[in-house]
N, C-alpha and C positions, 0 to 999 in steps of 0.2 A: 504493500500499500504505500502511496505517495505522501510525503509530509505535507500537511495542509498549508504549511507556510511557503512551500516550493511549488504548489499546483498551479500558479498563473506564469511560472517561468516558461520561456520558450525552450523547445528541444528540437533536436535533429535539423531538418531542412528549414524549419522556421527561423533559426538563429541566422543563417546566411542570408535569407530573404530580409530580415530585420535589419541586419548590419549594413546591407547594400542600400536599403532605403535611407537610413540614417546617414551614410556617407553622402548620398545624393543631396539630401537636405542641407548638410554642412556645406557642400560645394556651393549650393544656391545662396545660402546665407553669407558665405565668405566672398562671393564673386564681386567683381567690380562692377558698381552701378553703371548701366548703359553699355556694358560690354555685351558682344554677341555670345549666346550660349555656345558652350563647347563641351565635348565629350572626353572624359578622361581615357587615356590610352593604357590603363593598367598601372602597374607599378606596386609598390608597397606603402603601407602606412608610415608616415614620417615620425621620427622621433623628434620631440622639440618643436612641434608646429607652432605653438603659441609664440615661442621666441622667434620663429622664422618669419612670422606674420605680425609684427607688432602694430601695424595700422589697421588690422582687422577689428571689427566690433565683437570682440570676445565675451563682453558682458551678455550682450543679447543672444549670442551663438550658444553659450553655455547654458543660459537660463532656458532656451527653447529646447535644448537637449534634455535637460534635467527637470523640466517642467516647472521651473521656478517662476514666480510672478514678480 
């Protein structure tokens, strides 16, 4: 039987779909206003992304990601 505290966690293929959607949302949030949409060509997640993009609106991006108001 599944622990009641864990029953709402995603499992299996649901995780990769969720992660893809969250990465897409982050790209949109951090995109340059007025820039043409572009498609990521793969790669890996970057270590130190916040430091690499100091001009980004991280307060709003993190609040949206973690559902803060």
